DSSP file (Angstrom, degrees, kcal/mol; ACC not computed):
  #  RESIDUE AA STRUCTURE BP1 BP2  ACC     N-H-->O    O-->H-N    N-H-->O    O-->H-N    TCO  KAPPA ALPHA  PHI   PSI    X-CA   Y-CA   Z-CA
    1    1 A M              0   0    0      0, 0.0     2,-0.3     0, 0.0     0, 0.0   0.000 360.0 360.0 360.0 143.5   -8.5   -2.1   27.8
    2    2 A H        -     0   0    0      1,-0.1     0, 0.0     2,-0.0     0, 0.0  -0.592 360.0-160.1 -80.7 143.8   -6.8   -1.0   24.7
    3    3 A N        +     0   0    0     -2,-0.3     2,-0.2     2,-0.1    -1,-0.1  -0.115  42.6 142.5-111.6  34.0   -7.9    2.2   23.1
    4    4 A E        -     0   0    0      1,-0.0     2,-0.4     0, 0.0    -2,-0.0  -0.475  45.3-136.0 -77.0 144.5   -6.4    1.3   19.7
    5    5 A K        -     0   0    0     -2,-0.2     2,-0.3     2,-0.0    -2,-0.1  -0.771  21.0-167.9 -93.3 145.6   -8.1    2.2   16.5
    6    6 A F        -     0   0    0     -2,-0.4     2,-0.4     2,-0.0    77,-0.1  -0.959   8.4-142.8-132.3 156.4   -8.4   -0.4   13.8
    7    7 A F        -     0   0    0     -2,-0.3    77,-2.7    75,-0.3     2,-0.4  -0.941   9.2-168.7-124.2 138.4   -9.4    0.0   10.2
    8    8 A I  E     -a   84   0A   0     -2,-0.4     2,-0.4    75,-0.2    77,-0.2  -0.989   8.1-170.9-124.2 133.0  -11.3   -2.3    7.9
    9    9 A T  E     -a   85   0A   0     75,-2.8    77,-2.9    -2,-0.4     2,-0.5  -0.972  10.6-151.2-125.0 139.2  -11.5   -1.7    4.2
   10   10 A A  E     -a   86   0A   0     -2,-0.4    34,-2.5    34,-0.2     2,-0.3  -0.943  16.2-173.6-110.3 128.7  -13.8   -3.5    1.7
   11   11 A K  E     -aB  87  43A   0     75,-3.1    77,-2.3    -2,-0.5     2,-0.4  -0.893   9.4-153.9-119.1 150.5  -12.6   -3.9   -1.9
   12   12 A V  E     -aB  88  42A   0     30,-2.5    30,-1.7    -2,-0.3     2,-0.3  -0.966  11.1-172.3-124.4 142.1  -14.4   -5.2   -4.9
   13   13 A R  E     -aB  89  41A   0     75,-2.7    77,-2.7    -2,-0.4     2,-0.5  -0.953  16.0-136.9-132.8 151.1  -12.8   -6.7   -8.0
   14   14 A G  E     -a   90   0A   0     26,-2.0     2,-0.7    -2,-0.3    77,-0.2  -0.930   7.7-152.9-110.5 132.1  -14.1   -7.9  -11.4
   15   15 A V  E     -a   91   0A   0     75,-3.2    77,-2.5    -2,-0.5     2,-0.5  -0.912  18.3-178.8-103.3 113.4  -13.0  -11.1  -13.0
   16   16 A I        -     0   0    0     -2,-0.7     7,-2.4     7,-0.3     2,-0.4  -0.954   3.1-173.3-118.8 115.2  -13.3  -10.8  -16.8
   17   17 A L  E     +D   22   0B   0     -2,-0.5     2,-0.3    75,-0.5     5,-0.2  -0.898   6.8 173.0-109.6 137.4  -12.4  -13.8  -18.9
   18   18 A H  E >  S-D   21   0B   0      3,-2.6     3,-1.9    -2,-0.4    -2,-0.0  -0.936  70.3 -20.6-146.2 120.2  -12.3  -13.7  -22.7
   19   19 A E  T 3  S-     0   0    0     -2,-0.3     3,-0.1     1,-0.3    -1,-0.0   0.877 128.3 -48.3  49.5  45.2  -11.0  -16.5  -24.9
   20   20 A G  T 3  S+     0   0    0      1,-0.3     2,-0.3    99,-0.0    -1,-0.3   0.467 118.5 106.5  80.7   2.2   -9.1  -18.1  -22.1
   21   21 A K  E <   -D   18   0B   0     -3,-1.9    -3,-2.6    98,-0.1     2,-0.4  -0.787  61.1-133.6-113.8 158.6   -7.4  -14.8  -20.9
   22   22 A I  E     -DE  17 118B   0     96,-3.4    96,-3.0    -2,-0.3     2,-0.5  -0.895  20.5-118.8-114.3 140.7   -8.1  -12.7  -17.9
   23   23 A F  E     + E   0 117B   0     -7,-2.4    -7,-0.3    -2,-0.4     2,-0.3  -0.648  39.8 177.8 -78.8 121.5   -8.4   -8.9  -17.9
   24   24 A L  E     - E   0 116B   0     92,-3.1    92,-2.1    -2,-0.5     2,-0.4  -0.911  20.4-145.7-126.0 154.1   -5.7   -7.3  -15.8
   25   25 A S  E     -FE  38 115B   0     13,-3.3    13,-2.3    -2,-0.3     2,-0.9  -0.932  13.1-138.6-113.5 137.9   -4.8   -3.7  -15.0
   26   26 A K  E     -FE  37 114B   0     88,-3.1    87,-3.8    -2,-0.4    88,-0.8  -0.886  33.2-132.1 -93.0 109.3   -1.3   -2.5  -14.4
   27   27 A A  E     - E   0 112B   0      9,-2.7     8,-2.9    -2,-0.9    85,-0.3  -0.380  22.8-109.1 -65.2 133.3   -1.9   -0.2  -11.4
   28   28 A A        -     0   0    0     83,-2.3     2,-0.6     6,-0.2    -1,-0.1  -0.348  31.2-114.0 -62.7 139.8   -0.2    3.2  -11.8
   29   29 A S        +     0   0    0      5,-0.2     2,-0.3     6,-0.1     5,-0.2  -0.674  54.1 149.2 -78.0 118.3    2.8    3.8   -9.6
   30   30 A R  B >   +H   33   0C   0      3,-2.5     3,-2.5    -2,-0.6    -3,-0.0  -0.986  60.4   0.1-150.4 142.1    1.9    6.6   -7.1
   31   31 A S  T 3  S-     0   0    0     -2,-0.3     3,-0.1     1,-0.3    -1,-0.0   0.830 128.7 -55.9  50.5  38.6    3.0    7.3   -3.6
   32   32 A G  T 3  S+     0   0    0      1,-0.3    -1,-0.3     0, 0.0     2,-0.3   0.554 120.5  98.1  75.7   6.6    5.2    4.3   -3.5
   33   33 A R  B <   +H   30   0C   0     -3,-2.5    -3,-2.5    -5,-0.1    -1,-0.3  -0.809  59.6  32.4-122.5 164.5    2.4    1.9   -4.4
   34   34 A G        +     0   0    0     -2,-0.3    -5,-0.2    -5,-0.2    -6,-0.2  -0.500  44.5 125.9  91.8-161.6    1.2    0.3   -7.6
   35   35 A G        +     0   0    0     -8,-2.9     2,-0.3     1,-0.3    92,-0.3   0.655  61.8  99.6  78.8  16.5    3.3   -0.8  -10.5
   36   36 A F  S    S-     0   0    0     -9,-0.2    -9,-2.7    90,-0.1     2,-0.4  -0.857  74.3-108.4-129.3 164.6    1.9   -4.3  -10.5
   37   37 A Y  E     +Fg  26 128B   0     90,-3.1    92,-3.2    -2,-0.3     2,-0.3  -0.754  48.8 144.0 -95.0 140.3   -0.8   -6.2  -12.4
   38   38 A C  E     -F   25   0B   0    -13,-2.3   -13,-3.3    -2,-0.4     3,-0.1  -0.962  53.5 -72.2-160.1 171.7   -4.1   -7.1  -10.8
   39   39 A L        -     0   0    0     90,-0.4   -15,-0.2    -2,-0.3   -24,-0.1  -0.452  65.1 -91.6 -66.0 146.9   -7.8   -7.5  -11.4
   40   40 A P        +     0   0    0      0, 0.0   -26,-2.0     0, 0.0     2,-0.3  -0.416  65.9 161.9 -60.6 139.1   -9.6   -4.1  -11.8
   41   41 A W  E     -B   13   0A   0    -28,-0.2     2,-0.3    16,-0.1   -28,-0.2  -0.896  26.2-166.7-151.8 173.0  -10.8   -3.1   -8.4
   42   42 A G  E     -B   12   0A   0    -30,-1.7   -30,-2.5    -2,-0.3     2,-0.4  -0.979  27.2-108.8-163.3 163.6  -12.0   -0.3   -6.1
   43   43 A T  E     -B   11   0A   0     -2,-0.3   -32,-0.2   -32,-0.2     2,-0.1  -0.822  38.6-114.8 -98.9 135.0  -12.6    0.5   -2.5
   44   44 A L        -     0   0    0    -34,-2.5   -34,-0.2    -2,-0.4     2,-0.2  -0.397  26.2-133.7 -67.7 143.7  -16.2    0.8   -1.4
   45   45 A E    >   -     0   0    0      4,-0.2     3,-2.3     1,-0.1     8,-0.1  -0.580  44.1 -69.3 -90.9 160.7  -17.4    4.2   -0.2
   46   46 A R  T 3  S+     0   0    0      1,-0.3    -1,-0.1    -2,-0.2     3,-0.1  -0.236 121.2   6.7 -52.3 128.3  -19.3    4.7    3.0
   47   47 A G  T 3  S+     0   0    0      1,-0.2     2,-0.4    -3,-0.1    -1,-0.3   0.516  98.1 132.7  78.8   6.0  -22.8    3.3    2.7
   48   48 A E    <   -     0   0    0     -3,-2.3    -1,-0.2     1,-0.0     2,-0.1  -0.738  52.3-131.0 -97.2 136.8  -22.2    1.7   -0.7
   49   49 A G     >  -     0   0    0     -2,-0.4     4,-2.6    -3,-0.1     5,-0.2  -0.384  26.8-109.7 -76.9 162.4  -23.1   -1.9   -1.5
   50   50 A R  H  > S+     0   0    0      2,-0.2     4,-2.5     1,-0.2     5,-0.2   0.932 116.6  41.6 -62.2 -49.2  -20.5   -4.2   -3.2
   51   51 A K  H  > S+     0   0    0      1,-0.2     4,-2.5     2,-0.2    -1,-0.2   0.895 114.9  52.1 -67.9 -38.0  -22.2   -4.4   -6.6
   52   52 A E  H  > S+     0   0    0      2,-0.2     4,-2.3     1,-0.2    -1,-0.2   0.919 112.2  46.3 -60.8 -44.4  -23.0   -0.7   -6.6
   53   53 A G  H  X S+     0   0    0     -4,-2.6     4,-2.7     2,-0.2    -2,-0.2   0.892 111.6  50.7 -66.8 -40.5  -19.3    0.1   -5.8
   54   54 A L  H  X S+     0   0    0     -4,-2.5     4,-2.4     2,-0.2     5,-0.2   0.923 110.9  49.0 -63.4 -43.8  -18.0   -2.3   -8.4
   55   55 A R  H  X S+     0   0    0     -4,-2.5     4,-2.1     2,-0.2    -2,-0.2   0.930 112.8  47.8 -60.5 -46.3  -20.2   -0.7  -11.0
   56   56 A R  H  X S+     0   0    0     -4,-2.3     4,-2.7     1,-0.2     5,-0.2   0.936 112.1  49.1 -60.9 -47.5  -19.1    2.8  -10.0
   57   57 A E  H  X S+     0   0    0     -4,-2.7     4,-2.8     1,-0.2     5,-0.4   0.908 110.8  49.8 -61.3 -43.2  -15.4    1.9  -10.1
   58   58 A F  H  X>S+     0   0    0     -4,-2.4     4,-2.5     2,-0.2     5,-1.0   0.907 112.7  46.7 -64.0 -41.5  -15.6    0.2  -13.5
   59   59 A I  H  X5S+     0   0    0     -4,-2.1     4,-0.8     4,-0.2    48,-0.3   0.936 116.5  44.6 -66.0 -45.2  -17.4    3.2  -15.0
   60   60 A E  H  <5S+     0   0    0     -4,-2.7    48,-2.6    -5,-0.2    49,-0.3   0.917 126.8  27.6 -63.8 -44.6  -15.0    5.7  -13.5
   61   61 A E  H  <5S+     0   0    0     -4,-2.8    45,-0.2    -5,-0.2    -3,-0.2   0.766 136.4  21.6 -94.7 -27.5  -11.8    3.8  -14.3
   62   62 A L  H  <5S-     0   0    0     -4,-2.5    40,-0.2    -5,-0.4    -3,-0.2   0.553  88.8-128.3-120.3 -13.7  -12.6    1.8  -17.4
   63   63 A G  S  <<S+     0   0    0     -5,-1.0     2,-0.4    -4,-0.8    -4,-0.2   0.690  72.5 111.0  74.1  17.7  -15.6    3.6  -19.0
   64   64 A V        -     0   0    0     -6,-1.0    -1,-0.2    -9,-0.1    -2,-0.2  -0.986  66.3-134.0-127.9 133.0  -17.6    0.4  -19.2
   65   65 A E        -     0   0    0     -2,-0.4     2,-0.1    -6,-0.1   -10,-0.1  -0.772  33.6-138.1 -82.8 117.8  -20.7   -0.5  -17.3
   66   66 A P        -     0   0    0      0, 0.0     2,-0.9     0, 0.0    -7,-0.1  -0.445   7.1-134.9 -78.8 147.6  -20.1   -4.1  -16.1
   67   67 A I        -     0   0    0     -2,-0.1    26,-3.2   -12,-0.0     2,-0.4  -0.900  34.0-148.2 -94.7 106.9  -22.7   -6.8  -16.2
   68   68 A I  E     +C   92   0A   0     -2,-0.9    24,-0.2    24,-0.2     3,-0.1  -0.644  22.1 175.7 -89.0 127.1  -22.0   -8.2  -12.7
   69   69 A G  E     -     0   0A   0     22,-3.8    -1,-0.1    -2,-0.4    23,-0.1   0.191  41.8 -19.8-101.0-138.9  -22.5  -11.9  -12.1
   70   70 A D  E     -     0   0A   0     20,-0.1    21,-2.7     1,-0.1     2,-0.6  -0.278  60.1-109.1 -73.9 152.8  -21.8  -14.2   -9.2
   71   71 A L  E     +C   90   0A   0     19,-0.2    19,-0.2     1,-0.1    -1,-0.1  -0.739  43.9 172.9 -72.7 122.6  -19.6  -13.6   -6.2
   72   72 A I  E     +     0   0A   0     17,-2.6    76,-1.7    -2,-0.6     2,-0.3   0.585  52.2  13.1-115.7 -12.6  -16.8  -16.1   -7.0
   73   73 A Y  E     -C   89   0A   0     16,-1.2    16,-3.0    74,-0.1     2,-0.3  -0.974  51.2-169.2-163.1 144.8  -14.1  -15.5   -4.4
   74   74 A T  E     +C   88   0A   0     -2,-0.3    76,-1.5    74,-0.3     2,-0.3  -0.983   9.6 178.7-133.4 150.2  -13.4  -13.7   -1.2
   75   75 A Q  E     -C   87   0A   0     12,-2.0    12,-3.1    -2,-0.3     2,-0.4  -0.987  12.1-157.2-146.6 158.0  -10.1  -13.1    0.6
   76   76 A E  E     +C   86   0A   0     -2,-0.3     2,-0.3    10,-0.2    10,-0.2  -0.999  20.0 160.8-135.0 134.2   -9.1  -11.4    3.8
   77   77 A F  E     -C   85   0A   0      8,-1.9     8,-3.4    -2,-0.4     2,-0.5  -0.980  31.6-127.5-150.0 163.4   -5.6  -10.0    4.6
   78   78 A V  E     -C   84   0A   0     -2,-0.3     6,-0.2     6,-0.2     5,-0.1  -0.957  22.3-139.2-116.7 125.6   -3.9   -7.6    6.9
   79   79 A R    >   -     0   0    0      4,-2.8     3,-2.3    -2,-0.5     0, 0.0  -0.339  32.0-103.2 -74.3 161.6   -1.6   -4.9    5.6
   80   80 A P  T 3  S+     0   0    0      0, 0.0    -1,-0.1     0, 0.0    -2,-0.0   0.778 122.4  60.6 -56.6 -26.4    1.6   -4.0    7.4
   81   81 A D  T 3  S-     0   0    0      2,-0.1     3,-0.1     1,-0.0    -2,-0.0   0.463 122.4-106.0 -82.2   1.5   -0.2   -0.9    8.8
   82   82 A G  S <  S+     0   0    0     -3,-2.3   -75,-0.3     1,-0.3     2,-0.3   0.371  72.4 142.9  93.6  -4.6   -2.7   -3.1   10.5
   83   83 A T        -     0   0    0    -77,-0.1    -4,-2.8   -75,-0.1     2,-0.5  -0.539  44.9-139.4 -71.1 130.3   -5.6   -2.4    8.1
   84   84 A T  E     -aC   8  78A   0    -77,-2.7   -75,-2.8    -2,-0.3     2,-0.5  -0.800  16.7-157.4 -90.6 129.8   -7.8   -5.5    7.5
   85   85 A I  E     -aC   9  77A   0     -8,-3.4    -8,-1.9    -2,-0.5     2,-0.5  -0.928   8.8-163.2-111.4 127.9   -8.9   -5.8    3.9
   86   86 A F  E     -aC  10  76A   0    -77,-2.9   -75,-3.1    -2,-0.5     2,-0.5  -0.963  14.7-163.1-106.9 123.7  -11.9   -7.8    2.8
   87   87 A D  E     -aC  11  75A   0    -12,-3.1   -12,-2.0    -2,-0.5     2,-0.5  -0.924   6.9-168.8-115.2 126.4  -11.7   -8.5   -0.9
   88   88 A F  E     -aC  12  74A   0    -77,-2.3   -75,-2.7    -2,-0.5     2,-0.5  -0.970   5.6-159.9-120.0 121.8  -14.8   -9.6   -2.9
   89   89 A W  E     -aC  13  73A   0    -16,-3.0   -17,-2.6    -2,-0.5   -16,-1.2  -0.872   9.4-170.2-105.1 130.4  -14.3  -10.9   -6.5
   90   90 A Y  E     -aC  14  71A   0    -77,-2.7   -75,-3.2    -2,-0.5     2,-0.2  -0.921  26.0-114.3-119.4 144.5  -17.3  -10.9   -8.9
   91   91 A E  E     -a   15   0A   0    -21,-2.7   -22,-3.8    -2,-0.4     2,-0.5  -0.549  24.9-150.7 -68.5 136.1  -17.7  -12.4  -12.3
   92   92 A I  E     - C   0  68A   0    -77,-2.5   -75,-0.5    -2,-0.2   -24,-0.2  -0.973   8.3-167.6-111.8 124.1  -18.1   -9.8  -15.1
   93   93 A R  S    S+     0   0    0    -26,-3.2     2,-0.6    -2,-0.5     3,-0.2   0.562  70.1  69.7 -94.5 -10.4  -20.2  -11.2  -17.9
   94   94 A N    >   +     0   0    0    -27,-0.4     3,-1.3     1,-0.2     4,-0.2  -0.448  53.1 153.8-107.6  61.3  -19.8   -8.7  -20.7
   95   95 A S  G >   +     0   0    0     -2,-0.6     3,-2.1     1,-0.3    -1,-0.2   0.827  65.1  63.7 -59.8 -35.7  -16.1   -9.4  -21.6
   96   96 A E  G >  S+     0   0    0      1,-0.3     3,-1.4    -3,-0.2     4,-0.3   0.768  91.1  66.6 -64.1 -23.6  -16.4   -8.2  -25.2
   97   97 A D  G <  S+     0   0    0     -3,-1.3    -1,-0.3     1,-0.2     3,-0.2   0.626  96.7  57.3 -69.9 -11.0  -17.2   -4.7  -24.0
   98   98 A F  G X  S+     0   0    0     -3,-2.1     3,-0.5    -4,-0.2    -1,-0.2   0.309  81.5  87.5-101.5   7.6  -13.6   -4.5  -22.6
   99   99 A L  T <  S+     0   0    0     -3,-1.4    -1,-0.2     1,-0.2    -2,-0.1   0.782  98.4  28.3 -78.3 -27.0  -11.8   -5.2  -25.9
  100  100 A N  T 3  S+     0   0    0     -4,-0.3    -1,-0.2    -3,-0.2     2,-0.2  -0.252  82.0 143.8-131.6  47.5  -11.6   -1.6  -27.1
  101  101 A I    <   -     0   0    0     -3,-0.5     2,-0.5    14,-0.1    14,-0.1  -0.560  36.1-152.6 -89.5 155.2  -11.6    0.7  -24.1
  102  102 A D    >   -     0   0    0    -40,-0.2     3,-1.9    -2,-0.2     4,-0.2  -0.895   5.9-171.0-126.6  98.9   -9.6    3.9  -23.8
  103  103 A I  G >  S+     0   0    0     -2,-0.5     3,-1.4     1,-0.3     6,-0.3   0.708  80.2  73.5 -66.1 -18.4   -8.7    4.6  -20.2
  104  104 A S  G 3  S+     0   0    0      1,-0.3    -1,-0.3     5,-0.1     6,-0.1   0.700  95.5  52.2 -68.4 -15.9   -7.4    8.1  -21.2
  105  105 A T  G <  S+     0   0    0     -3,-1.9     2,-0.3   -43,-0.1    -1,-0.3   0.438  92.4  96.3 -96.0  -0.6  -11.0    9.2  -21.6
  106  106 A C  S X  S-     0   0    0     -3,-1.4     3,-1.2    -4,-0.2     4,-0.3  -0.647  79.2-125.9 -95.3 147.6  -12.1    8.0  -18.2
  107  107 A S  T 3  S+     0   0    0     -2,-0.3   -46,-0.2     1,-0.3     3,-0.1   0.805 112.7  23.9 -60.7 -30.1  -12.4   10.2  -15.1
  108  108 A H  T >  S+     0   0    0    -48,-2.6     3,-1.8   -49,-0.2    -1,-0.3   0.054  84.2 117.5-123.3  24.1  -10.2    7.9  -13.1
  109  109 A G  G X   +     0   0    0     -3,-1.2     3,-1.9    -6,-0.3    -2,-0.1   0.745  62.1  77.0 -62.1 -23.5   -8.3    6.2  -15.9
  110  110 A F  G 3  S+     0   0    0     -4,-0.3    -1,-0.3     1,-0.3    -2,-0.1   0.632  76.4  76.3 -62.6 -13.1   -5.0    7.6  -14.5
  111  111 A E  G <  S+     0   0    0     -3,-1.8   -83,-2.3   -84,-0.1     2,-0.4   0.565  94.8  57.5 -75.3  -6.6   -5.2    4.9  -11.8
  112  112 A H  E <   -E   27   0B   0     -3,-1.9   -85,-0.2   -85,-0.3     3,-0.1  -0.952  61.4-158.3-124.4 142.5   -3.9    2.4  -14.5
  113  113 A E  E    S-     0   0B   0    -87,-3.8     2,-0.3     1,-0.4    -1,-0.1   0.872  83.2 -31.1 -79.1 -42.7   -0.8    2.4  -16.6
  114  114 A H  E     -E   26   0B   0    -88,-0.8   -88,-3.1     2,-0.0    -1,-0.4  -0.970  56.6-146.0-166.0 166.0   -2.6    0.1  -19.0
  115  115 A V  E     +E   25   0B   0     -2,-0.3     2,-0.3   -90,-0.2   -90,-0.2  -0.982  29.9 131.8-137.9 146.7   -5.2   -2.7  -19.2
  116  116 A W  E     -E   24   0B   0    -92,-2.1   -92,-3.1    -2,-0.3     2,-0.4  -0.977  53.9 -75.9-175.7 177.3   -5.6   -5.8  -21.3
  117  117 A F  E     +E   23   0B   0     -2,-0.3     2,-0.3   -94,-0.3   -94,-0.3  -0.775  51.8 170.4 -92.5 132.9   -6.3   -9.5  -21.4
  118  118 A Y  E     -E   22   0B   0    -96,-3.0   -96,-3.4    -2,-0.4     2,-0.3  -0.892  22.2-154.8-135.9 162.3   -3.5  -11.8  -20.4
  119  119 A D    >   -     0   0    0     -2,-0.3     3,-2.0   -98,-0.2   -98,-0.1  -0.822  45.2 -92.7-128.2 177.1   -2.7  -15.4  -19.6
  120  120 A E  T 3  S+     0   0    0      1,-0.3    14,-0.0    -2,-0.3   -99,-0.0   0.642 123.3  60.3 -70.1 -10.6    0.0  -16.9  -17.4
  121  121 A K  T 3  S+     0   0    0      2,-0.1    -1,-0.3     0, 0.0    -3,-0.0   0.546  82.1 109.9 -88.1  -8.4    2.3  -17.3  -20.5
  122  122 A S  S <  S-     0   0    0     -3,-2.0     2,-0.6     1,-0.1    -4,-0.1  -0.265  76.5-114.0 -63.8 153.6    2.2  -13.5  -21.1
  123  123 A I        -     0   0    0      2,-0.0     2,-0.4     0, 0.0    -1,-0.1  -0.821  34.8-166.3 -93.6 125.2    5.3  -11.5  -20.5
  124  124 A F        -     0   0    0     -2,-0.6     4,-0.1     1,-0.1     3,-0.0  -0.870  23.9-155.4-113.8 144.1    5.0   -9.1  -17.6
  125  125 A D  S    S+     0   0    0     -2,-0.4     2,-0.3     2,-0.1    -1,-0.1   0.225  84.0  24.3 -98.9  13.0    7.2   -6.2  -16.6
  126  126 A A  S    S-     0   0    0      0, 0.0   -90,-0.1     0, 0.0   -91,-0.1  -0.946  99.9 -65.6-160.6 173.6    6.1   -6.3  -13.0
  127  127 A D        -     0   0    0     -2,-0.3   -90,-3.1   -92,-0.3     2,-0.5  -0.284  38.5-134.8 -66.8 153.2    4.5   -8.7  -10.5
  128  128 A V  B     -g   37   0B   0    -92,-0.2   -90,-0.2    -4,-0.1     5,-0.1  -0.960  33.9-118.7-107.9 127.2    1.0  -10.1  -10.9
  129  129 A K  S    S+     0   0    0    -92,-3.2   -90,-0.4    -2,-0.5     2,-0.1  -0.944  90.6  28.6-122.7 141.2   -1.0   -9.9   -7.6
  130  130 A P  S >  S-     0   0    0      0, 0.0     3,-1.7     0, 0.0     4,-0.2   0.669  80.5-144.8 -71.1 158.1   -2.2  -12.0   -6.0
  131  131 A D  T 3  S+     0   0    0      1,-0.3     3,-0.4    -2,-0.1     4,-0.2   0.665  96.8  58.0 -67.8 -14.8    0.4  -14.6   -7.0
  132  132 A H  T 3> S+     0   0    0      1,-0.2     4,-2.1     2,-0.1    -1,-0.3   0.198  71.2 109.0 -97.4  16.5   -2.2  -17.4   -7.0
  133  133 A I  H <> S+     0   0    0     -3,-1.7     4,-2.5     1,-0.2     5,-0.2   0.857  75.2  54.3 -61.5 -35.5   -4.5  -15.7   -9.5
  134  134 A W  H  > S+     0   0    0     -3,-0.4     4,-2.1     2,-0.2    -1,-0.2   0.906 108.5  48.2 -68.5 -39.9   -3.7  -18.2  -12.2
  135  135 A D  H  > S+     0   0    0      2,-0.2     4,-2.1     1,-0.2    -1,-0.2   0.914 112.9  49.2 -64.1 -41.8   -4.7  -21.2  -10.0
  136  136 A L  H  X S+     0   0    0     -4,-2.1     4,-2.4     1,-0.2    -2,-0.2   0.922 111.4  47.4 -64.1 -44.5   -7.9  -19.5   -9.1
  137  137 A T  H  X S+     0   0    0     -4,-2.5     4,-2.6     2,-0.2    -1,-0.2   0.859 110.0  53.3 -70.2 -32.7   -8.9  -18.7  -12.6
  138  138 A K  H  X S+     0   0    0     -4,-2.1     4,-1.7     2,-0.2    -1,-0.2   0.938 111.5  46.3 -61.8 -45.4   -8.1  -22.2  -13.8
  139  139 A E  H  X S+     0   0    0     -4,-2.1     4,-1.3     1,-0.2    -2,-0.2   0.908 113.9  48.1 -63.0 -42.3  -10.4  -23.6  -11.0
  140  140 A W  H  < S+     0   0    0     -4,-2.4     3,-0.2     1,-0.2     6,-0.2   0.894 107.9  54.3 -66.6 -40.4  -13.1  -21.1  -11.9
  141  141 A K  H  < S+     0   0    0     -4,-2.6     3,-0.5     1,-0.2    -1,-0.2   0.849 104.1  56.9 -62.9 -33.4  -12.8  -21.8  -15.7
  142  142 A K  H  < S+     0   0    0     -4,-1.7    -1,-0.2     1,-0.3     2,-0.2   0.884 131.7   5.7 -64.2 -38.1  -13.4  -25.5  -14.9
  143  143 A N    ><  -     0   0    0     -4,-1.3     3,-2.0    -3,-0.2    -1,-0.3  -0.668  66.7-178.4-149.3  85.4  -16.7  -24.8  -13.1
  144  144 A S  T 3  S+     0   0    0     -3,-0.5    -3,-0.1     1,-0.3    -4,-0.1   0.634  83.8  58.9 -66.4 -13.0  -17.7  -21.1  -13.4
  145  145 A R  T 3  S+     0   0    0     -5,-0.1    -1,-0.3     2,-0.1     2,-0.3   0.589  83.4 104.2 -88.6 -10.0  -20.8  -21.8  -11.3
  146  146 A K  S <  S-     0   0    0     -3,-2.0     2,-0.6    -6,-0.2    -3,-0.1  -0.517  71.6-132.4 -75.4 134.2  -18.7  -23.0   -8.3
  147  147 A F        -     0   0    0     -2,-0.3     2,-0.5     2,-0.0   -75,-0.1  -0.783  21.3-162.3 -86.2 121.2  -18.3  -20.6   -5.5
  148  148 A I        -     0   0    0    -76,-1.7     2,-0.4    -2,-0.6   -74,-0.3  -0.910  12.0-178.6-105.7 126.8  -14.6  -20.4   -4.5
  149  149 A Q        -     0   0    0     -2,-0.5     2,-0.5   -76,-0.2   -74,-0.1  -0.988  16.7-171.7-133.0 137.5  -13.9  -19.0   -1.1
  150  150 A N              0   0    0    -76,-1.5   -74,-0.1    -2,-0.4    -2,-0.0  -0.990 360.0 360.0-123.4 120.8  -10.8  -18.3    0.8
  151  151 A T              0   0    0     -2,-0.5    -1,-0.1   -76,-0.1   -76,-0.1   0.417 360.0 360.0-114.9 360.0  -11.1  -17.3    4.4
């Protein structure tokens, strides 16, 4: 029998759409990671539920309490270090509350270089992750009640 340890991490992300654009964060570059655009996210803490963790992360990093809607997408991937990541995306229903945020006033705002609403025609100075985010958001916009799942 193998006595290998393995790690599983659960992440939560918020999908915020406003006037056809999606809210993205440029993750701050630290420790060789970051520097790309993605949905705002966070890692669950021990014993924390997904919606509870998403709410905590949004308040800490963006200063806005999200109105969390449906689970709209899940994905699973394995990092090069062998950690399995389970990613849960939730609809955020109060998009207008994200129009005038100041991450410099948030306890964990330093985790982002900047945040704003973008579409796929926007000019980016770094990669957007995951690279299929535009296809997913188009599908979701067509039928926002549809549960989209990727396993």
